[in-house]
N, C-alpha and C positions, 0 to 999 in steps of 0.2 A: 606565491600568488594565493587566490582567495579561490576556496569552491564553495559552491552554493549545495547542503546536503538537507532533501527533505524527508518526514519521518512518515512512517508506515502506519498501519491498523497499531488499535492499542497502544498510541501516544496521546490519548484523547483527555480530556475533564473537563466540566461543566466553569464556563466562563472562559474557556480556551479560546485566547483573540480579542479577546473584549476590552482589556486593558489599552488595545492600540485603537481599536476602531472608536471606544471615546475621547482620545487624546490627540490622535493625527487623523485629518479631513484624507488622505490617501488610504485608509485603512478602513474609514467610513464607507470609503466609496466601494471598496470590497464587498465589503458586508450589504451595502445595499444592493450591490449585480446578484449574491448570492441570495437575498431574501426573494429578490424578481426574479430569480431562475426556479428557487425551488419556494415557496411561500411556507412561513412556521419554522426555515431552519435556525436562523440568526435566535429566534428565541430562544429554540431547543439550547443550541448552543449558550445560549447565556444564562438560562434559568434551570434545564435538565427537565425532566431526572435524567437520572446518568441512564438507567438502567435503556429508556428510549435511545437515548444519544449512542448509547455503545451497539443497536443495531446497525451490522454493516451498510446497511441503504442509507442510512442515516449519518454512519462516522465518516462513512469515506468522505460526501459531501463536506461537510464538516472540517475536517485536515485540510483540503483541498485551500477550503476561506481562510481558516485561521495560519497557515503556512505562507500563502498569499500575500495578505493582510502583513503578516511581521517583515516579510521580505521586502517589500512596497517600504515600509517603514525604514526598513536599515538603508533600501538604496538611497532612499530619498534625505536620511541623514547623513551618508558618509560619500552619496556620487561615487561609490565605487560599482565596477559589472565585475560580476563572477567572472575566473578566468574558465571554467568547467562550472555543469549543476548536475546532479544526480539526487535519485532517490529511493528509498526503499521500501520497490512496489509500488503500493499507490501513489508516493512522492514522487514518481516517475511521472505522472501526470502534471502535479506542482513544479515538477522542472522543466518539464514545458511549459507550462503558463509562464513562467518566470522567466524562460528566457524567447517567448513572445511565437512560437511556434504550434500554441495552444490559447485559445481564446479562451475567459475569463469563464464566462457564464457556460460554453460548450463544455469544457472540463468540468462543472459542478454537474452538469446535467448527466454527463457520459459517466462520471461515475459513482453517481447518485442509481445510473442503470446497472453499471458493474456489480455495487453492489448487491444489488437485486438477485441479478441472475448468477449469483456467488453461490447466497445465500438459498435458491430453486434449486439450485445442481446439488444439494445434496441435505436430507430432511435433519432439522433439529435430534441432537445426541445419536447420529449414526459416526460422526465421523470426530476426531480429534487430532491435537499438534502436541506434540512434546518438542523441549527444548533438551538435546545432550551434550553434557559436559565432559568431553574426551577427544581421545582422537579419533579426527572425521573419518580415516581407514579405517578403522575399527567399526565404526559406525555403518559405514557403506557393505564392507564385509559382512555384517552380522545380518544385516535386511536383507542381502542379496543369500547368505546363505541360510538362512530361516525358511520357513517353512510359516511365517504370521498372517499370511491373507496381504491386503492393499496398504500398506506402509511405505513409504518411502522418502528419502531425504529432499527435502523440501527449497533447505537454505542453507549455505556454508556460510555462516556469519563470519565464523573465525575459525583456523585452522584446528581450534580444540572447542567449537560451539555449531552444532549441527543440529536445524529443527528437521523433526520427522512429523508426517501427515500421512492421515488413510483413515481408516475404518475404525473405528475408537475403539474394539475388542484385539485388534491387529497392533495399533500404537499401542496398547495397555503391554502386551504381552513383546513386543519386540523389546518396548522401556524394560521388562524384567530380564529381559536375558541382558542388555549392554548394563545392566545395574548391578550382575551378577559378574560383569569383568570388571568392574571400577569403575565405570561409567556415571557420573550423577546427573539424574532426571528430574525434568521440572514438567509439570501438565501445565499446557498453556490457555488460558482462558480466552477462550475462542468463539466462535458460532456455527465454524463450519472449517472442515478440511481443508484449506488453503493450498496453492503449490503443490497440486498432487492431481491424479490421472481425474481422478474423481470432480475433478475442475471442468475435463470439456467442455461437458454441456453448458455453461458459461461462456467458455471460452468462442464457441460457435457463436453466442447469440451475439456477444460484445463484438466480433471481426464483423458482425451485419451491421451494427450500432457504428461503427471506427470509418467501415467503406462509405458512411454520409457524411464524413467530415474532411473536411479542408485546412492542412495544416502547412505552415510555411517556413523558412529554415530558419532553425533559431538562429537567436545573435549570438550566444558562446554555444560552446558543443555539449552536448547532454551525455552523458557516459551509459551504456544503457544494462538493465540490469542482467537480461537475458544471457547477453553476450560478453559483457563488460567494451565494446568496442564504442569508439566518439563518432555521434551521430551530430554532422554536422550539417545537415538536408532533409527535405521534407520527404522526403522517399521513402526511407525505412519505418516510418516512425508509427505507422497504424500498424504493420506486421510487430514491431516489436511489443506493443502497448498491447498486442495481441496475448502474445505468448505470455 
């Protein structure tokens, strides 16, 4: 069984996807659509600078573009269809494009808005995220038992890797407490505290944008980030993406 897994933020680099666009017409068509949707995006992907590409509102549509370019080359060259698709956060949008439940141009526009909303939700420098290497139960218990401020378990990547997110001072304080318990703490280079309650203003705006989108039934099932449910119809897509 083959599953397609699409990356989320911080998987970017200058030049990403361009080798496909230069060698395969199907990938060039993806880049052309991206450029028509967000003029200047593909030049930024090719030439940088990295600091501008890293901005959330630029990075998210760039990652969808590169991901779909790679997927369509793979599909054209192999003739295969994945049994399932999923993606890490932003990557769930790419998964829906791959499955035909969301049009590419619409997805690029949506994630550009999504990135803008997320960045606007919390001022630069106010929030932070950190990866915690240690028992996830220890992480959750420490966060619940502490008085750190706004800091939450944002991503359960593995039983021994949890990402925490929230106010910068709270993340630092919780990280220090977890380090004292034997966990390894790795601050993440992000522009906002994603996947925590501080993102509620962004979710509210994205929900309105998603209400204007028409989704189709996916050609193969998608595994949702928030619920881990199998999504095989258009009905729940907008709500799951807003969450």
